[in-house]
Z-matrix of the N, CA and C atoms (Angstrom, degrees):
N
C 1 1.458
C 2 1.532 1 110.74
N 3 1.333 2 114.32 1 -39.60
C 4 1.454 3 118.05 2 178.49
C 5 1.511 4 112.87 3 -61.65
N 6 1.390 5 115.51 4 -38.02
C 7 1.462 6 121.04 5 178.35
C 8 1.507 7 110.92 6 -63.88
N 9 1.371 8 116.01 7 -41.41
C 10 1.457 9 119.55 8 179.53
C 11 1.524 10 112.05 9 -63.42
N 12 1.362 11 114.92 10 -37.06
C 13 1.457 12 118.86 11 179.39
C 14 1.512 13 111.26 12 -64.96
N 15 1.361 14 115.96 13 -40.17
C 16 1.465 15 120.46 14 177.34
C 17 1.512 16 111.21 15 -62.90
N 18 1.399 17 115.24 16 -43.01
C 19 1.463 18 118.89 17 179.48
C 20 1.511 19 111.16 18 -63.19
N 21 1.302 20 117.39 19 -36.40
C 22 1.463 21 121.72 20 -178.99
C 23 1.535 22 109.96 21 -66.03
N 24 1.361 23 115.42 22 -39.33
C 25 1.456 24 119.03 23 179.21
C 26 1.512 25 110.39 24 -65.79
N 27 1.363 26 116.12 25 -40.83
C 28 1.470 27 119.90 26 -178.88
C 29 1.514 28 111.85 27 -67.01
N 30 1.375 29 115.96 28 -29.79
C 31 1.440 30 119.39 29 -178.42
C 32 1.510 31 113.15 30 -80.68
N 33 1.354 32 117.19 31 -13.89
C 34 1.432 33 119.98 32 -179.35
C 35 1.555 34 111.43 33 -66.52
N 36 1.323 35 116.52 34 138.39
C 37 1.483 36 121.20 35 179.83
C 38 1.512 37 109.28 36 -73.67
N 39 1.305 38 116.40 37 136.65
C 40 1.455 39 121.02 38 176.74
C 41 1.520 40 108.06 39 -62.34
N 42 1.303 41 119.53 40 121.61
C 43 1.480 42 120.06 41 -176.28
C 44 1.516 43 113.74 42 -62.71
N 45 1.362 44 117.09 43 -22.16
C 46 1.459 45 120.55 44 179.09
C 47 1.509 46 113.20 45 -81.73
N 48 1.357 47 115.19 46 -18.90
C 49 1.461 48 118.45 47 -173.27
C 50 1.526 49 111.14 48 -63.92
N 51 1.317 50 115.63 49 -47.50
C 52 1.470 51 119.18 50 -178.53
C 53 1.523 52 110.85 51 -63.93
N 54 1.346 53 115.88 52 -37.97
C 55 1.445 54 120.43 53 178.32
C 56 1.528 55 110.60 54 -63.30
N 57 1.319 56 114.68 55 -42.48
C 58 1.457 57 119.45 56 -179.43
C 59 1.505 58 110.99 57 -66.95
N 60 1.350 59 117.07 58 -39.59
C 61 1.457 60 120.19 59 179.32
C 62 1.523 61 111.43 60 -63.44
N 63 1.334 62 116.37 61 -37.18
C 64 1.456 63 120.65 62 -179.72
C 65 1.511 64 111.34 63 -70.40
N 66 1.350 65 115.68 64 -33.35
C 67 1.481 66 119.53 65 -175.52
C 68 1.506 67 112.61 66 -84.95
N 69 1.328 68 117.43 67 -21.00
C 70 1.453 69 119.70 68 -178.11
C 71 1.535 70 108.56 69 -74.58
N 72 1.305 71 115.87 70 121.59
C 73 1.451 72 120.84 71 -178.73
C 74 1.536 73 110.76 72 -92.33
N 75 1.268 74 114.27 73 160.77
C 76 1.455 75 120.77 74 176.56
C 77 1.532 76 109.69 75 -63.72
N 78 1.323 77 117.63 76 142.11
C 79 1.464 78 120.59 77 -179.65
C 80 1.518 79 109.96 78 -55.83
N 81 1.325 80 117.57 79 123.16
C 82 1.476 81 118.83 80 -177.42
C 83 1.523 82 111.39 81 -65.21
N 84 1.332 83 114.20 82 140.93
C 85 1.444 84 119.87 83 179.30
C 86 1.536 85 109.46 84 -92.31
N 87 1.337 86 114.84 85 153.56
C 88 1.468 87 119.08 86 176.51
C 89 1.531 88 108.04 87 -77.78
N 90 1.320 89 115.32 88 167.79
C 91 1.470 90 120.06 89 179.88
C 92 1.513 91 110.41 90 -62.56
N 93 1.336 92 117.50 91 -38.77
C 94 1.467 93 119.70 92 178.38
C 95 1.519 94 110.56 93 -64.33
N 96 1.339 95 118.20 94 -39.94
C 97 1.475 96 121.95 95 179.58
C 98 1.520 97 110.44 96 -67.05
N 99 1.338 98 117.36 97 -38.18
C 100 1.465 99 120.43 98 177.90
C 101 1.519 100 111.41 99 -65.50
N 102 1.334 101 116.79 100 -40.34
C 103 1.473 102 120.29 101 177.30
C 104 1.506 103 110.51 102 -62.43
N 105 1.328 104 116.54 103 -42.88
C 106 1.473 105 120.33 104 178.94
C 107 1.531 106 110.06 105 -62.96
N 108 1.356 107 114.86 106 -43.63
C 109 1.462 108 119.62 107 -179.69
C 110 1.519 109 110.68 108 -62.93
N 111 1.310 110 117.17 109 -40.97
C 112 1.477 111 122.60 110 179.64
C 113 1.544 112 109.65 111 -61.04
N 114 1.332 113 115.66 112 -45.17
C 115 1.462 114 119.56 113 -179.58
C 116 1.522 115 112.30 114 -64.30
N 117 1.343 116 116.12 115 -38.36
C 118 1.462 117 120.05 116 178.37
C 119 1.533 118 111.32 117 -64.72
N 120 1.349 119 116.97 118 -44.11
C 121 1.461 120 120.66 119 178.77
C 122 1.507 121 110.64 120 -65.78
N 123 1.328 122 117.24 121 -38.22
C 124 1.460 123 121.49 122 178.98
C 125 1.514 124 111.39 123 -61.93
N 126 1.336 125 115.25 124 -42.54
C 127 1.483 126 118.67 125 177.44
C 128 1.505 127 111.02 126 -66.19
N 129 1.336 128 117.44 127 -39.44
C 130 1.466 129 121.05 128 177.69
C 131 1.523 130 111.19 129 -64.60
N 132 1.334 131 117.13 130 -37.27
C 133 1.470 132 120.92 131 178.03
C 134 1.511 133 110.74 132 -64.06
N 135 1.324 134 117.15 133 -41.83
C 136 1.468 135 120.38 134 179.68
C 137 1.520 136 111.05 135 -66.46
N 138 1.342 137 116.41 136 -43.91
C 139 1.473 138 120.63 137 -177.91
C 140 1.525 139 110.64 138 -67.78
N 141 1.341 140 118.06 139 -30.35
C 142 1.485 141 121.20 140 -177.54
C 143 1.488 142 112.89 141 -80.21
N 144 1.307 143 116.22 142 -9.64
C 145 1.478 144 119.25 143 -178.59
C 146 1.509 145 112.77 144 84.83
N 147 1.331 146 117.33 145 13.61
C 148 1.454 147 120.23 146 175.75
C 149 1.502 148 115.09 147 99.85
N 150 1.340 149 118.06 148 35.41
C 151 1.457 150 120.91 149 177.26
C 152 1.531 151 109.77 150 -62.00
N 153 1.331 152 114.38 151 138.71
C 154 1.468 153 120.28 152 -175.46
C 155 1.525 154 111.44 153 -63.40
N 156 1.343 155 116.37 154 -32.85
C 157 1.473 156 119.09 155 -176.06
C 158 1.525 157 111.79 156 -60.40
N 159 1.340 158 115.77 157 -37.18
C 160 1.453 159 119.03 158 177.55
C 161 1.529 160 111.63 159 -71.76
N 162 1.323 161 115.54 160 -33.57
C 163 1.453 162 118.50 161 175.42
C 164 1.536 163 111.78 162 -62.39
N 165 1.340 164 115.24 163 -41.24
C 166 1.476 165 119.32 164 177.56
C 167 1.515 166 110.69 165 -64.08
N 168 1.336 167 115.26 166 -40.29
C 169 1.486 168 119.14 167 179.23
C 170 1.521 169 111.04 168 -64.36
N 171 1.349 170 115.67 169 -38.34
C 172 1.470 171 119.21 170 178.90
C 173 1.533 172 110.06 171 -63.50
N 174 1.325 173 115.95 172 -42.78
C 175 1.455 174 120.15 173 -179.01
C 176 1.532 175 109.32 174 -63.18
N 177 1.322 176 115.97 175 -41.15
C 178 1.483 177 120.12 176 -179.26
C 179 1.527 178 110.62 177 -63.45
N 180 1.356 179 115.82 178 -46.49
C 181 1.469 180 119.32 179 179.92
C 182 1.519 181 110.72 180 -65.56
N 183 1.344 182 115.46 181 -39.22
C 184 1.453 183 119.08 182 178.69
C 185 1.531 184 112.13 183 -59.86
N 186 1.342 185 114.75 184 -39.50
C 187 1.460 186 119.25 185 176.31
C 188 1.510 187 112.58 186 -63.79
N 189 1.327 188 116.28 187 -39.07
C 190 1.479 189 120.57 188 178.07
C 191 1.537 190 110.62 189 -67.94
N 192 1.345 191 116.12 190 -35.47
C 193 1.464 192 119.66 191 178.22
C 194 1.552 193 109.50 192 -63.80
N 195 1.366 194 114.49 193 -43.08
C 196 1.462 195 117.38 194 178.84
C 197 1.523 196 111.74 195 -61.67
N 198 1.345 197 115.70 196 -41.49
C 199 1.454 198 119.72 197 177.42
C 200 1.521 199 110.75 198 -62.67
N 201 1.342 200 115.65 199 -41.77
C 202 1.464 201 120.28 200 179.77
C 203 1.525 202 111.06 201 -64.70
N 204 1.331 203 117.27 202 -38.34
C 205 1.464 204 121.25 203 177.63
C 206 1.540 205 109.77 204 -61.70
N 207 1.345 206 115.26 205 -43.75
C 208 1.456 207 119.11 206 178.79
C 209 1.531 208 110.81 207 -63.01
N 210 1.368 209 115.31 208 -39.29
C 211 1.471 210 119.19 209 179.45
C 212 1.526 211 110.68 210 -66.27
N 213 1.337 212 116.19 211 -40.86
C 214 1.476 213 120.78 212 178.47
C 215 1.520 214 110.47 213 -63.59
N 216 1.335 215 116.97 214 -42.37
C 217 1.456 216 120.76 215 178.71
C 218 1.510 217 111.26 216 -62.77
N 219 1.333 218 115.61 217 -41.92
C 220 1.457 219 119.36 218 177.86
C 221 1.515 220 112.75 219 -60.45
N 222 1.366 221 115.01 220 -40.57
C 223 1.474 222 120.06 221 179.14
C 224 1.526 223 110.54 222 -68.22
N 225 1.338 224 116.68 223 -39.94
C 226 1.467 225 120.68 224 179.22
C 227 1.531 226 109.73 225 -63.72
N 228 1.324 227 116.43 226 -44.72
C 229 1.481 228 119.88 227 178.56
C 230 1.520 229 110.61 228 -59.75
N 231 1.343 230 115.88 229 -40.09
C 232 1.465 231 120.53 230 179.97
C 233 1.525 232 110.11 231 -65.12
N 234 1.339 233 115.91 232 -43.85
C 235 1.472 234 120.29 233 -178.80
C 236 1.527 235 110.69 234 -66.79
N 237 1.332 236 117.36 235 -38.34
C 238 1.473 237 119.79 236 176.53
C 239 1.516 238 110.46 237 -59.51
N 240 1.309 239 116.03 238 -41.38
C 241 1.465 240 120.28 239 176.35
C 242 1.537 241 111.24 240 -63.74
N 243 1.340 242 116.21 241 -40.03
C 244 1.456 243 120.08 242 178.72
C 245 1.517 244 111.49 243 -64.10
N 246 1.353 245 116.61 244 -41.59
C 247 1.463 246 120.44 245 178.74
C 248 1.520 247 111.27 246 -62.44
N 249 1.331 248 117.07 247 -43.93
C 250 1.454 249 121.05 248 178.53
C 251 1.542 250 110.72 249 -62.21
N 252 1.330 251 115.70 250 -41.60
C 253 1.464 252 119.57 251 178.35
C 254 1.512 253 112.12 252 -63.45
N 255 1.352 254 116.02 253 -45.18
C 256 1.448 255 120.58 254 -178.63
C 257 1.527 256 111.42 255 -67.83
N 258 1.337 257 117.31 256 -36.49
C 259 1.470 258 120.14 257 177.50
C 260 1.550 259 110.05 258 -63.08
N 261 1.325 260 116.03 259 -40.27
C 262 1.460 261 118.85 260 178.73
C 263 1.516 262 111.12 261 -66.36
N 264 1.359 263 115.65 262 -39.36
C 265 1.474 264 120.03 263 177.07
C 266 1.513 265 110.62 264 -65.89
N 267 1.340 266 115.47 265 -37.58
C 268 1.471 267 119.78 266 -179.75
C 269 1.528 268 110.26 267 -62.25
N 270 1.329 269 117.49 268 -40.89
C 271 1.472 270 120.39 269 178.02
C 272 1.542 271 110.12 270 -63.27
N 273 1.321 272 114.93 271 -42.42
C 274 1.473 273 119.93 272 -179.28
C 275 1.528 274 110.98 273 -63.65
N 276 1.351 275 115.13 274 -47.42
C 277 1.462 276 119.59 275 -178.91
C 278 1.526 277 112.09 276 -67.28
N 279 1.357 278 116.31 277 -35.50
C 280 1.444 279 120.19 278 179.51
C 281 1.526 280 110.31 279 -64.77
N 282 1.350 281 115.66 280 -43.04
C 283 1.462 282 120.05 281 177.62
C 284 1.531 283 110.74 282 -63.61
N 285 1.312 284 114.72 283 -41.69
C 286 1.473 285 118.94 284 -179.38
C 287 1.520 286 109.99 285 -66.32
N 288 1.341 287 116.90 286 -41.64
C 289 1.458 288 121.85 287 178.90
C 290 1.518 289 111.01 288 -59.93
N 291 1.358 290 117.47 289 -43.89
C 292 1.459 291 121.06 290 179.06
C 293 1.533 292 110.50 291 -62.70
N 294 1.326 293 116.56 292 -40.08
C 295 1.449 294 120.67 293 179.20
C 296 1.512 295 112.19 294 -63.93
N 297 1.323 296 116.50 295 -42.36
C 298 1.448 297 121.05 296 -179.39
C 299 1.536 298 110.60 297 -67.50
N 300 1.360 299 116.22 298 -42.23
C 301 1.461 300 119.88 299 179.11
C 302 1.538 301 110.17 300 -64.03
N 303 1.335 302 116.04 301 -38.08
C 304 1.471 303 119.31 302 176.54
C 305 1.517 304 111.62 303 -64.16
N 306 1.328 305 115.92 304 -38.75
C 307 1.466 306 120.31 305 177.35
C 308 1.519 307 112.13 306 -64.67
N 309 1.332 308 116.14 307 -39.92
C 310 1.471 309 119.56 308 177.32
C 311 1.508 310 111.66 309 -63.26
N 312 1.348 311 115.08 310 -43.37
C 313 1.475 312 119.13 311 179.79
C 314 1.523 313 110.50 312 -63.70
N 315 1.333 314 117.69 313 -41.36
C 316 1.448 315 121.65 314 -179.69
C 317 1.527 316 111.91 315 -65.07
N 318 1.335 317 116.22 316 -43.09
C 319 1.473 318 120.26 317 179.27
C 320 1.531 319 111.63 318 -65.53
N 321 1.325 320 116.16 319 -41.90
C 322 1.472 321 119.11 320 178.73
C 323 1.525 322 110.50 321 -63.56
N 324 1.350 323 116.19 322 -39.59
C 325 1.451 324 119.47 323 177.18
C 326 1.535 325 112.45 324 -63.49
N 327 1.327 326 115.57 325 -39.13
C 328 1.471 327 119.66 326 177.94
C 329 1.512 328 111.25 327 -65.51
N 330 1.346 329 115.65 328 -42.74
C 331 1.462 330 120.01 329 178.91
C 332 1.510 331 111.89 330 -63.49
N 333 1.358 332 114.68 331 -39.85
C 334 1.462 333 119.95 332 178.11
C 335 1.522 334 110.40 333 -63.61
N 336 1.337 335 116.98 334 -42.89
C 337 1.466 336 120.29 335 179.16
C 338 1.525 337 110.55 336 -62.74
N 339 1.344 338 116.21 337 -39.57
C 340 1.449 339 119.36 338 179.39
C 341 1.521 340 111.17 339 -64.07
N 342 1.321 341 116.05 340 -38.76
C 343 1.488 342 120.74 341 177.84
C 344 1.513 343 110.37 342 -64.24
N 345 1.335 344 115.51 343 -44.08
C 346 1.494 345 118.86 344 179.44
C 347 1.527 346 110.41 345 -64.30
N 348 1.322 347 116.14 346 -35.29
C 349 1.445 348 120.13 347 179.98
C 350 1.536 349 112.51 348 -63.83
N 351 1.342 350 116.02 349 -38.68
C 352 1.475 351 120.39 350 179.31
C 353 1.525 352 111.46 351 -72.20
N 354 1.344 353 116.09 352 -23.70
C 355 1.466 354 119.53 353 -177.60
C 356 1.511 355 112.99 354 78.10
N 357 1.335 356 116.34 355 10.25
C 358 1.474 357 120.21 356 179.99
C 359 1.521 358 110.47 357 -99.14
N 360 1.327 359 114.81 358 143.99
C 361 1.457 360 120.80 359 178.53
C 362 1.541 361 111.51 360 -84.19
N 363 1.325 362 115.71 361 -20.44
C 364 1.456 363 120.19 362 -177.25
C 365 1.506 364 111.57 363 -149.90
N 366 1.308 365 116.35 364 135.41
C 367 1.470 366 122.11 365 174.18
C 368 1.510 367 108.39 366 -131.30
N 369 1.316 368 116.55 367 129.26
C 370 1.469 369 120.62 368 178.89
C 371 1.515 370 108.99 369 -117.83
N 372 1.321 371 115.74 370 129.81
C 373 1.465 372 122.29 371 179.07
C 374 1.523 373 108.21 372 -124.31
N 375 1.344 374 118.17 373 170.61
C 376 1.452 375 119.85 374 176.52
C 377 1.536 376 113.49 375 -58.71
N 378 1.330 377 115.86 376 -22.73
C 379 1.478 378 119.78 377 -176.94
C 380 1.511 379 113.46 378 -92.80
N 381 1.317 380 118.27 379 -22.43
C 382 1.460 381 118.33 380 -178.45
C 383 1.524 382 113.14 381 175.83
N 384 1.342 383 114.43 382 -178.26
C 385 1.461 384 121.86 383 179.40
C 386 1.529 385 108.14 384 -118.32
N 387 1.357 386 115.28 385 137.59
C 388 1.457 387 121.96 386 -179.91
C 389 1.516 388 108.02 387 -129.48
N 390 1.320 389 116.58 388 122.34
C 391 1.467 390 118.22 389 -174.19
C 392 1.521 391 110.81 390 -155.77
N 393 1.333 392 114.35 391 163.75
C 394 1.451 393 122.52 392 176.63
C 395 1.523 394 109.32 393 -103.34
N 396 1.299 395 117.13 394 138.53
C 397 1.467 396 121.62 395 175.13
C 398 1.521 397 108.80 396 -113.56
N 399 1.316 398 115.91 397 143.56
C 400 1.454 399 120.56 398 179.53
C 401 1.530 400 110.59 399 -67.42
N 402 1.310 401 117.13 400 143.53
C 403 1.473 402 119.57 401 -179.81
C 404 1.516 403 111.13 402 -68.64
N 405 1.313 404 115.19 403 151.58
C 406 1.469 405 119.71 404 178.06
C 407 1.523 406 111.31 405 -63.68
N 408 1.330 407 115.94 406 -36.07
C 409 1.467 408 120.37 407 176.50
C 410 1.507 409 107.69 408 -116.51
N 411 1.337 410 118.70 409 130.56
C 412 1.478 411 121.72 410 -174.33
C 413 1.520 412 114.92 411 -67.32
N 414 1.338 413 117.93 412 -27.87
C 415 1.468 414 120.18 413 -179.65
C 416 1.538 415 108.71 414 -134.60
N 417 1.328 416 114.45 415 165.85
C 418 1.454 417 121.14 416 176.93
C 419 1.514 418 109.43 417 -125.38
N 420 1.340 419 115.29 418 142.97
C 421 1.446 420 120.73 419 176.75
C 422 1.533 421 109.32 420 -104.68
N 423 1.330 422 115.45 421 132.45
C 424 1.462 423 121.01 422 176.03
C 425 1.538 424 107.59 423 -96.95
N 426 1.332 425 117.51 424 96.44
C 427 1.479 426 120.90 425 -173.93
C 428 1.503 427 113.84 426 -54.42
N 429 1.348 428 117.01 427 -34.66
C 430 1.472 429 119.40 428 -176.18
C 431 1.525 430 112.08 429 -67.68
N 432 1.344 431 117.84 430 -15.16
C 433 1.464 432 121.17 431 179.54
C 434 1.507 433 113.08 432 -102.62
N 435 1.330 434 116.26 433 3.30
C 436 1.472 435 120.46 434 179.61
C 437 1.527 436 107.70 435 -85.18
N 438 1.328 437 116.75 436 103.59
C 439 1.469 438 120.43 437 178.25
C 440 1.513 439 109.85 438 -80.86
N 441 1.328 440 115.52 439 173.06
C 442 1.456 441 119.53 440 -179.85
C 443 1.525 442 111.64 441 -61.00
N 444 1.328 443 116.23 442 -36.11
C 445 1.464 444 121.59 443 178.76
C 446 1.529 445 110.42 444 -63.40
N 447 1.349 446 117.38 445 -49.29
C 448 1.455 447 121.24 446 179.00
C 449 1.528 448 111.46 447 -63.61
N 450 1.334 449 116.35 448 -39.56
C 451 1.461 450 120.74 449 -179.35
C 452 1.521 451 110.12 450 -61.99
N 453 1.309 452 115.84 451 -43.47
C 454 1.477 453 121.43 452 179.91
C 455 1.521 454 110.00 453 -63.92
N 456 1.362 455 116.87 454 -44.13
C 457 1.456 456 120.86 455 -179.48
C 458 1.514 457 111.63 456 -62.35
N 459 1.318 458 117.34 457 -41.59
C 460 1.452 459 120.00 458 -179.97
C 461 1.516 460 111.95 459 -68.59
N 462 1.334 461 115.75 460 -33.03
C 463 1.459 462 118.54 461 178.97
C 464 1.526 463 110.26 462 -70.83
N 465 1.311 464 117.57 463 -38.50
C 466 1.463 465 121.51 464 179.12
C 467 1.534 466 110.95 465 -65.64
N 468 1.337 467 116.28 466 -39.23
C 469 1.459 468 118.89 467 -179.37
C 470 1.520 469 113.41 468 -85.12
N 471 1.331 470 116.16 469 -0.92
C 472 1.469 471 119.98 470 177.82
C 473 1.504 472 114.07 471 81.50
N 474 1.349 473 116.98 472 15.27
C 475 1.459 474 120.46 473 179.40
C 476 1.529 475 113.07 474 -81.65
N 477 1.307 476 115.28 475 -17.14
C 478 1.470 477 118.81 476 177.02
C 479 1.526 478 109.03 477 -135.23
N 480 1.318 479 113.46 478 145.04
C 481 1.474 480 118.96 479 179.84
C 482 1.513 481 109.22 480 -136.22
N 483 1.323 482 114.57 481 155.67
C 484 1.452 483 120.02 482 178.47
C 485 1.526 484 108.10 483 -122.89
N 486 1.311 485 114.94 484 141.20
C 487 1.454 486 120.16 485 176.67
C 488 1.526 487 107.54 486 -95.37
N 489 1.333 488 115.11 487 119.79
C 490 1.457 489 120.57 488 -178.05
C 491 1.523 490 109.05 489 -107.63
N 492 1.309 491 115.71 490 126.17
C 493 1.475 492 120.73 491 177.93
C 494 1.526 493 107.72 492 -114.35
N 495 1.336 494 115.05 493 124.36
C 496 1.459 495 121.20 494 -179.05
C 497 1.530 496 108.07 495 -116.54
N 498 1.321 497 116.63 496 123.97
C 499 1.456 498 121.45 497 178.73
C 500 1.541 499 108.02 498 -110.68
N 501 1.321 500 115.96 499 126.30
C 502 1.451 501 120.78 500 -178.16
C 503 1.524 502 110.48 501 -107.00
N 504 1.318 503 115.04 502 147.43
C 505 1.431 504 120.42 503 174.84
C 506 1.524 505 108.16 504 -79.05
N 507 1.335 506 115.98 505 118.35
C 508 1.461 507 120.69 506 -173.82
C 509 1.522 508 110.73 507 -78.91
N 510 1.346 509 116.04 508 74.89
C 511 1.463 510 119.19 509 178.75
C 512 1.525 511 112.86 510 -105.80
N 513 1.325 512 114.89 511 5.46
C 514 1.461 513 118.96 512 175.29
C 515 1.504 514 115.23 513 76.20
N 516 1.357 515 117.46 514 8.38
C 517 1.457 516 119.08 515 -178.92
C 518 1.518 517 109.48 516 -95.83
N 519 1.366 518 115.58 517 124.31
C 520 1.457 519 120.16 518 176.56
C 521 1.507 520 112.88 519 75.80
N 522 1.300 521 116.30 520 -173.62
C 523 1.460 522 123.96 521 -179.75
C 524 1.517 523 109.15 522 -114.77
N 525 1.350 524 115.43 523 171.26
C 526 1.459 525 120.03 524 179.30
C 527 1.544 526 110.53 525 -59.65
N 528 1.282 527 116.24 526 -39.65
C 529 1.476 528 119.85 527 -178.89
C 530 1.522 529 110.49 528 -64.54
N 531 1.330 530 114.87 529 -42.86
C 532 1.462 531 119.44 530 179.61
C 533 1.521 532 110.90 531 -61.70
N 534 1.343 533 114.07 532 -43.27
C 535 1.472 534 118.20 533 177.96
C 536 1.514 535 110.88 534 -61.23
N 537 1.326 536 116.89 535 -43.26
C 538 1.460 537 120.97 536 -177.97
C 539 1.530 538 111.05 537 -63.17
N 540 1.331 539 117.64 538 -36.31
C 541 1.453 540 121.36 539 -179.53
C 542 1.526 541 112.38 540 -74.73
N 543 1.318 542 116.83 541 -22.95
C 544 1.450 543 121.13 542 -175.05
C 545 1.534 544 111.74 543 -113.24
N 546 1.325 545 115.11 544 32.31
C 547 1.473 546 118.70 545 -178.17
C 548 1.528 547 113.05 546 -57.66
N 549 1.342 548 115.92 547 -31.45
C 550 1.440 549 118.95 548 -176.35
C 551 1.534 550 112.24 549 -71.75
N 552 1.307 551 117.08 550 -26.46
C 553 1.466 552 119.42 551 -175.58
C 554 1.507 553 112.93 552 -118.28
N 555 1.334 554 118.14 553 -14.32
C 556 1.474 555 120.01 554 -176.82
C 557 1.520 556 110.10 555 -68.10
N 558 1.318 557 114.88 556 140.76
C 559 1.479 558 120.58 557 178.61
C 560 1.525 559 109.24 558 -93.67
N 561 1.331 560 114.88 559 154.40
C 562 1.469 561 119.22 560 177.26
C 563 1.496 562 113.09 561 78.77
N 564 1.338 563 118.07 562 16.14
C 565 1.468 564 120.90 563 179.84
C 566 1.526 565 110.77 564 -107.03
N 567 1.306 566 114.70 565 146.44
C 568 1.457 567 119.77 566 177.42
C 569 1.517 568 108.27 567 -136.33
N 570 1.319 569 116.18 568 129.32
C 571 1.452 570 120.93 569 -178.08
C 572 1.535 571 109.15 570 -117.69
N 573 1.325 572 116.40 571 127.34
C 574 1.465 573 122.38 572 177.64
C 575 1.517 574 108.41 573 -121.98
N 576 1.334 575 116.16 574 130.48
C 577 1.463 576 121.79 575 179.81
C 578 1.517 577 107.76 576 -116.75
N 579 1.328 578 116.20 577 128.22
C 580 1.475 579 121.67 578 -176.79
C 581 1.539 580 109.86 579 -78.16
N 582 1.326 581 114.20 580 172.06
C 583 1.465 582 120.45 581 171.72
C 584 1.534 583 107.16 582 -68.69
N 585 1.345 584 117.43 583 153.08
C 586 1.469 585 119.02 584 -177.74
C 587 1.529 586 111.47 585 -65.63
N 588 1.344 587 115.83 586 139.94
C 589 1.464 588 122.77 587 174.62
C 590 1.508 589 106.58 588 -106.58
N 591 1.341 590 116.24 589 121.66
C 592 1.463 591 120.81 590 -174.19
C 593 1.543 592 110.21 591 -94.62
N 594 1.301 593 114.90 592 140.98
C 595 1.453 594 121.28 593 174.06
C 596 1.522 595 107.39 594 -85.77
N 597 1.329 596 116.55 595 87.63
C 598 1.479 597 121.41 596 -174.15
C 599 1.522 598 113.00 597 -67.33
N 600 1.327 599 116.29 598 -32.12
C 601 1.458 600 119.63 599 178.94
C 602 1.518 601 110.23 600 -65.92
N 603 1.328 602 116.21 601 -44.14
C 604 1.459 603 121.06 602 179.62
C 605 1.544 604 110.71 603 -67.36
N 606 1.313 605 116.93 604 -37.71
C 607 1.460 606 120.83 605 177.70
C 608 1.531 607 110.55 606 -64.14
N 609 1.351 608 115.00 607 -41.13
C 610 1.470 609 119.27 608 178.41
C 611 1.521 610 111.82 609 -63.68
N 612 1.322 611 116.92 610 -42.30
C 613 1.454 612 120.67 611 178.32
C 614 1.503 613 112.34 612 -65.11
N 615 1.333 614 116.22 613 -28.70
C 616 1.476 615 120.89 614 -178.06
C 617 1.531 616 111.61 615 -74.41
N 618 1.351 617 116.83 616 -31.80
C 619 1.465 618 119.25 617 -173.65
C 620 1.527 619 115.35 618 -115.37
N 621 1.322 620 118.06 619 -31.76
C 622 1.452 621 118.92 620 -179.28
C 623 1.522 622 111.31 621 -73.36
N 624 1.324 623 116.35 622 139.00
C 625 1.458 624 120.75 623 179.88
C 626 1.500 625 114.81 624 70.23
N 627 1.311 626 117.48 625 17.34
C 628 1.477 627 121.37 626 177.84
C 629 1.529 628 108.98 627 -128.22
N 630 1.321 629 114.99 628 174.63
C 631 1.454 630 120.60 629 177.43
C 632 1.537 631 112.86 630 -94.38
N 633 1.315 632 115.53 631 8.84
C 634 1.466 633 118.91 632 179.51
C 635 1.532 634 110.95 633 -62.82
N 636 1.297 635 114.79 634 144.57
C 637 1.459 636 120.35 635 176.35
C 638 1.545 637 109.38 636 -76.51
N 639 1.299 638 116.82 637 123.27
C 640 1.469 639 119.28 638 -177.18
C 641 1.544 640 109.30 639 -71.47
N 642 1.325 641 116.04 640 133.32
C 643 1.487 642 118.95 641 176.52
C 644 1.524 643 109.13 642 -70.04
N 645 1.325 644 117.60 643 156.20
C 646 1.465 645 120.95 644 -175.28
C 647 1.520 646 113.93 645 -64.88
N 648 1.340 647 117.32 646 -24.18
C 649 1.467 648 119.66 647 -177.00
C 650 1.519 649 112.56 648 -82.41
N 651 1.333 650 118.03 649 -4.62
C 652 1.445 651 120.70 650 -173.69
C 653 1.529 652 110.68 651 -117.65
N 654 1.340 653 116.98 652 133.30
C 655 1.465 654 121.39 653 177.85
C 656 1.531 655 108.29 654 -137.11
N 657 1.356 656 117.24 655 149.96
C 658 1.467 657 118.62 656 175.48
C 659 1.519 658 110.94 657 -67.45
N 660 1.302 659 116.73 658 143.24
C 661 1.447 660 120.74 659 178.43
C 662 1.548 661 108.96 660 -79.27
N 663 1.311 662 116.65 661 133.11
C 664 1.464 663 120.24 662 -177.48
C 665 1.531 664 110.45 663 -77.25
N 666 1.327 665 114.21 664 150.00
C 667 1.456 666 119.37 665 175.18
C 668 1.537 667 108.55 666 -72.59
N 669 1.296 668 115.96 667 152.51
C 670 1.448 669 121.16 668 -178.20
C 671 1.526 670 111.22 669 -93.88
N 672 1.302 671 116.84 670 127.74
C 673 1.466 672 121.92 671 178.02
C 674 1.516 673 108.33 672 -84.26
N 675 1.312 674 116.00 673 122.31
C 676 1.461 675 120.99 674 -177.22
C 677 1.524 676 110.40 675 -124.99
N 678 1.304 677 116.19 676 145.11
C 679 1.486 678 119.04 677 175.16
C 680 1.517 679 109.31 678 -138.10
N 681 1.318 680 113.20 679 143.34
C 682 1.490 681 119.32 680 179.05
C 683 1.514 682 109.23 681 -135.73
């Protein structure tokens, strides 16, 4: 008898199952799937000669399409609001970022001035190390101040050089030397001249530690202030 009672309990339907089955909705279709479904029913309606069942199905799908359109519009409106919110935040963060970067630049400049005031190249504290490093290039050239006169002088003294690339048309006529001598009239030739490359080390040796008057296009390279 006890076994039969257990079997009876096991055979009883879960009272929540029916409720769950009723509440579970059909998997929602995407708008693209609804459009495809609508087209399929429409074709079936035409082929059937106008059976009412297909008409009912069309109406049902059309109603779902309208609901889906409303859902899409709601999502678009929400996203438009999100974009406006994020754009406003972006402006705020951009302004804040600029302010912080300006503060960093100002503090580094103050620290650099303090180091220069002490006359020390390096200061070490329990919190960090602060020091100047020599520039990779001893001087800097300001190209916008290099006049034709200065450019010619530097070229004569070997302080500036140009890379010249000559491309010849490989037609087998003449030799490389002949082509080079006839650049003005030779056909199929292309000449490219690079921007001037300055010998900064030689320029530094020419002006640093001497009484020579520095040209306006040349300035000493500053040491870099570093902290760790």
